[in-house]
N, C-alpha and C positions, 0 to 999 in steps of 0.2 A: 252624440258620438263621444267616446272617451279618448282623450288625448294624453300623450305622455306628459307627466308632471301633474296631472289631475289626481286628486285624492283617491278616486275610485280606481284609477289605473295603478297607483302605488299599493293599494290594498290587495288588488288582484295579483300583483307581482309577489307581495309578501306571502299571500296564501299559497301560491304555486311553489314558492321556495320551501315553505313549511311542509307541504304535502310531499315534496321530494325528500326531505330530511327525516320525516316522521317514521317511515318503515325501518330506518337504520338505527334509530334511537335505542331499542332494546339490545342490539348487538354491541353498541358503544358502551352501554351501562355494564354489560357482562364483562367485557374486556377491561373496563376500568376497575371493576371490583375483584377480578380474578386474582391479582397479587395479594389481596387481603385474606384469601382462603389458604389455610396451611397446606403445604405440599402433601402431607400424609392424607388429608381428607380428599384432595383432588384425585389421588391415585387409589382411593379406597376400593374400588371395584377391580383394580388390576389383578389382585390375587385371585379373585373369583374367576375371571376370564382365563388367566394364565393356568391356574390349577385345573380348571375344567378341561382345558386343552391337553394338559399333561395326563390327566386321568383317561381321557379318550384315546390318547396316543398309546397308552399302556393297556388298551382294550378293557377299561373299567367303566363303571357307571358313574358319570359325573354328578348325579343327583343323590347319591348316597353320601352320608356324612363322613363315613370312615376314611375313604381314600382322599376325599376333598379336604377334610380337616387336617389330615397328615401332611399333605402338600402345603396348605396354607400356614401351618405352624412352622414348617421348615423354611418357608419363604420369608416370613416376617416374624421373627422371635419377639421383638418389642414394638410391633406396629400399633396402629390406632385401634385395632380390634381387641376387645377384652379377652381375658383368659377363658378358654373354652368356647368362645363364639366362633361360628363358622358361617361365612357368607355363601349362600347357595349359588351354584353356577347359573348364569343367565340363560 
């Protein structure tokens, strides 16, 4: 029988604690590294989602480069997207 204070009991407690913490570890790592990512890169897909919605609202095709690119250029003149690049609507 394993009694409190026994080495086997202590290892079992340590293992249980580790198994409770382990699933949360990736989430903690992501939140710890998030401030290191530049704000422009974190919001990179925002223009694609926003402009896709704008084009749909205007009864256009969000998968055509013309209307989508026009909106994205108006939205972010000096954004992280290179000149002439258009992010497709998701």
